[in-house]
Structure formats: C-alpha cells, structure tokens
N, C-alpha and C positions, 0 to 999 in steps of 0.2 A: 548483610548489606541493608541499608535503610534507604528507601526511595523518598526523595524530596519532591514536593509538589509546588509548582510555580504558575504564574500567568504572564502572558505576553500580550501586547496590543497590536493588532493588525493595522495595515495602512488605513483602512476605513473605520477603525475604532473598535472592531469586533474583538472581544476578550477571548483569548485562547489558552486553554489549560495545557501545561506540559509537565513532564516529570524527568527527573535525573536519577540514574542508578549507577553506582560504581564510582571509583575515584577518578579525578581528572589528572591529566599530565603524567600518566603512568607509562612505563616502557612499552606497553602493548600497542601504542600508536595513537592516531587521531580518534576522536569520538565517533560513535556510530549513532545515526538517527534512524529509528524504525518508523515506517510509513505504512499505514493501514490500507485495506480495501474500503470501498464504499460501504457505509453502514456499520463499520467495525469500530471498536473503541479500545483495541489493544490486546484482546484475549488471544488472538492468533499467535502472539509472541510469548505466551505463558511460560514456555520452557526456554526459548532462545534468549529472551532478554536477560534473565539472571546469569545464564551461562556466559554470554558475551561480557557482562558487567564484571566478571571476575578479573578481567585484565584491562578494562578501559571504561571510560564514561559512556553510558548509553542513554540517549535522549528519546523520548516518545511524546507525541502531542496528539490532541484530538482535533479532527477537522471541525470547522465551523458547523454548529448544529449537531455535533456528535459528542458523546460523553459529557465532559465537564466544560466544553467550549460553548460560547454563546452562539445563537443564530444571528446572522447579519441583520442590520436594521432594514436593508433593502433586500427583498426576497430574491432578486435576480443576481445578487452578488455571491453566487455559488457556482464555481467552475473549476476546471483543472488549473487555470492560471491563478485564481484566487488561492487555491490550496498551495501552489508552489510559492507564491509570495508570502503566504502565512508561515511556511517553513523557514524562509529567510528571516522573518521577524522573530521566530523562536530562536534561531541561531544567534541573532543579534542580542536578544535578551539573555541567552545563556552564556554570552561572552566567547562564543566559538567562531573563529574565522573560517575554518574549513571542517568538513566531516565526510565520513563514508555514509552513503545513503543506501538503506536496505528497504526496498519496497515490495509489498505483496499485492498482487492483483491490480486494482486501480492505482495502488501506490507506485507501481512501475511507471505509469504515465506521469505521475507527479514527480518522481525522481528524475525522469528524463527531461521534464519541463524545467525543473530547477537547473539542471545542467545546461539547458539551452539559454536560460535567462542569465545565469551566473556561473559559468564553468569554473572560474577561479576559486569557487567555494566548495567544489566537489573533489575529494581525494580519490574516491572510487565508488563503484556502483555494484550492488547485489540486487538482481532483479528476479523475483520469485513468482512463478505462476501468473505471469502477466503478458502484456503485449505493448507495442509502441503506439497503439491507437486503434480507433474504430472498434471499441471494446465489444460491441454486440454483433459485429459482422460474422464472427465464427462461433457464437454461443451455441453449444451443442452441435456445431457445424450444420445448423439448420438455416437454409436460405430464408430471408425475410424477417429474421428476428428484429433487426434494427428498424425495418419498415413499420412494425407495429408500435414502436415507441411513441411517436407523436399522438396516436390515438389514446394510448394509456396516459400520457402526460396531460392531455386535455381533460380526460375523465377525472384524474386525480385533482387537478386544479379547479375543476367545476364543482366537485363534491369532496372537499378536503376532509370533512368530518367523517364521511363514510369510508374514505380511503384509510384514514388513521385507525378507525375501528377495525376494519378488515385486516390491516397489517398487524395490529397488536393482538388480534384473535387467531388469525390463520398461520402466520409465520412461526410462532413458537408452539403451535399445537402438536398434539401427539401424532396426528396424521402426517404432518410435515416432517417431523423427526423420523418417523418410520420410512417415509419415501426417501428422505435424505440418506439414511443408513443403508437402504436397499439399492439406490441407484446413483447417488452423487459422491459418496465418500467410500473409503475402504473400511468396511466395518470390522475387518480383522486388525486394523491398525489404529482406529479412532475410537475413543471411549464415547459412549452415548452421551454422557454428561458434558463432554466437550462440545459436541454438536448442539446440544440444548443451549449452552451458554452462548455459543456463536450466533445462534438464531435469535436469542433474547436481545442481544445487542443490536442486531439488525432491525428487529421489530420496534426498538425504542427510538429510532430516528424518525423525525417528522416526515410523513409521506411526500408532501409537495417538495420539500428540500431534497429528499432522496432522489426523486424522479428528475429534478432539475440537474443535479450532479451527474446522474446517469446519462442524461441527454448530452451534457458537456463531454463526458467520456466517450460517448458514441460518435460525436462529431470530431473530437480531437485526434490528431494524428501527427506523430513525430518520426514516421518512417524515413522521411528524407533527411532527418537530422542524425540518424544512427551512424553513418560513415564519419561524422565529425566528432563522435565520442572518443576522446583521446585520453581517457583515464582508465585504469584497470577495471575490468568489468567481469563479474561472475553471473551467469544466468542459470537458474535452477527451475526445473519443471517436472511435473508428474506425468508419467506416460498415460495415465487414465483420466487426466483432467478434462472434464466436459465443458467447463466455463471458458477457459482460455486454453484450447488444445495445445499439445506439446509442439505442434508444427509452428505455432506462433513464436515460441521460444527459439526454435531452431532457426527461424528466419532472422530473429534479432541477432543471434550468434553469428550468422553468416554476414550480417551487415555491419557489425561493430568490430573494427580492427583489433585483433589480439584478444578478443573476449574468450572466456572459458565457459563451457556448457556442462551441466550435470543433469542427466535424465534419471529419475528415480523410478524403478520398476514398481508398479502397483500404486504409485502415488496419485492423488487427485488434487483438487484445487486447494485443499487445506493442508498442504505438505508440512508446514511448521508444526502442526498439531499431530499429524500422522507419523512423521519420521523425524522427530526433533534431533535425535542423536546424529543422523546422517547429515542433516542441514547444518548443525553446529560444527561438526568436524570439518566439513568442506569450507564453511565460511571462515572458521578460525585459521585454517591453512591458507586460504586466500588472503585474509587480512595480514597474517604474519609474513607471507612471502611477497605480496605485491602492494600493500598499503601501510607498511610499518613506518616508513619515512614520509616526509612531506616535501616533495620537490617544489621549486618555485612555481606559483600558480600561473596558468595561462592568462592572456588578456581577457578582460570581461567581455561578454557578448553584448551586442547592441540590440535593443528591442526592435 
C-alpha cells in the first residue's frame, strides 16, 4: 500500500498535514481517522495503521505545530477545540462525510469533542488509553499534578529558549529512555527503539505550544457529555497505565451507553506499540460488527 500525503487548511488558515492509506469505498466500511496524543506525530500507530488499511481507508493528521503541520499564527490558538475543528477540516478536504474516530491518550478528548461538535459525522469511537477530561488529575494518581501546571507554563513562556533546549536534550536522552523502560512501559512488550522514537517526536514539539495544549487538556472535560454518546464505542486500556490509569477508562465505559471495554493485562500507556496484535484484533472485530454500515446520521449538535 502507498501512503499519500496531503494538506488541509484550518478555519484560521493554519496548514495541516494529513495522510491517507488504503482504498476508499471498500466493503470494510467507513474510513478510520487516527488521532494522536499530545506531542505525537503518528508513530504510536506504526503497526495498527497498515493493519486497518488492508480493509478500509485510514486517515491520519498532525496537530497544529506537530509533525508536518504549521504552528498557528496566534500562539493562543492551540486547544482541544482547535484540534477537533481541525479534524473536521481534514475530513472535508478528504471528501469524507463520516468516519470512525480512533484516539489515543489526548486523542480521546479530541475524538469526544468532535462528537460533541458534530455527532452526525461520527460513525463510531475507539478510545485508547485516555479519559474524558482533566487529563492531569489522575497522572500517576498523584494529587496535585494539575496544580503544578500553571507554574510550569509560566516558566516555559518566560524562558522559551531554555525550555526548548531542555526538552530537546532531556526528553530523548539515554537517562529518560532507561527510566521509561524501567517504570513507565512494559519492557517485555515494547522494543527500546520504539520508546526512543516516541520520545524523539515528543521532544520535537515546540515547548510553549506543548504546554498550552496540555493546559487546555487539563481544563477540558466532557464527562457530562458521555451519556449522550449514542454511537458504537470501544474503550481499550492497559491495566498498568500510569498516565491515564485504567479506572478512567472504566468510568468512561460505565457512562457511555452500550460501550465495550477491553482491559489488557500488563499494558501501559503505549498499548498500540506494546500489544498491537491484541489491539488490532479487537478493533477489527468492533469495526466489522458495529461500524460496518452507516445508519442515518443524528442531528448536528449546536455549539
């Protein structure tokens, strides 16, 4: 399969890079859109993207200021809402009326925000290693993680050059890789090279932009919207996830009517890299059984 590269224009003029893999209009059903976590540029889908594209069109795009997408002209135009509207711009440019949204980490919030803004464009949801909002409230289940964010943001914005240097030096360093392999991921399931690439993408994002997006994710919450999610939904979580603990996924499952939940033993925050076969098998089953057809879309939500 050959991946094609394209660009869409966001509402504010920001140029967004997106790619398409796999054939359009195949019996496998509606297209799938892959939605990254903060600081990621698509590597998390290294195995899942080509696997899904065997049967359907798979779209992926870079958040503003990530990968091949431009930074916005106005620094404050970085939020969950901007990312959700950007996804709709990509769908328009791709000529796709509706799609299944597959989000990882922060991408779960973006997928849910798209559903809130335009439910008629969402065929189904696959929510991996994420939460409905307040992203930092349960980070490592340590109280006060979100309280430290304003101080970090002020420091980064006051000294952006220093912040960029530290991010590009510390995040991909050997020490960080060793700590990650020891405490944050399942070293028996994740190749060291995969973590190194994951961290390299994270370090490449401009620090002030990263912290603004993180602040938006920390404040954003769609917990009250979950009972209104009336599309097929699959939630996947790792039992050892320290970034968004599994109980956040269990709470989403309990709040979304008719949702399915898959808890993977030994899995951490980077499930699609650690257990790609298990993720692929369950997602394919979900797509075939619950998202193969396209029923009439519900009325559009009002902002």
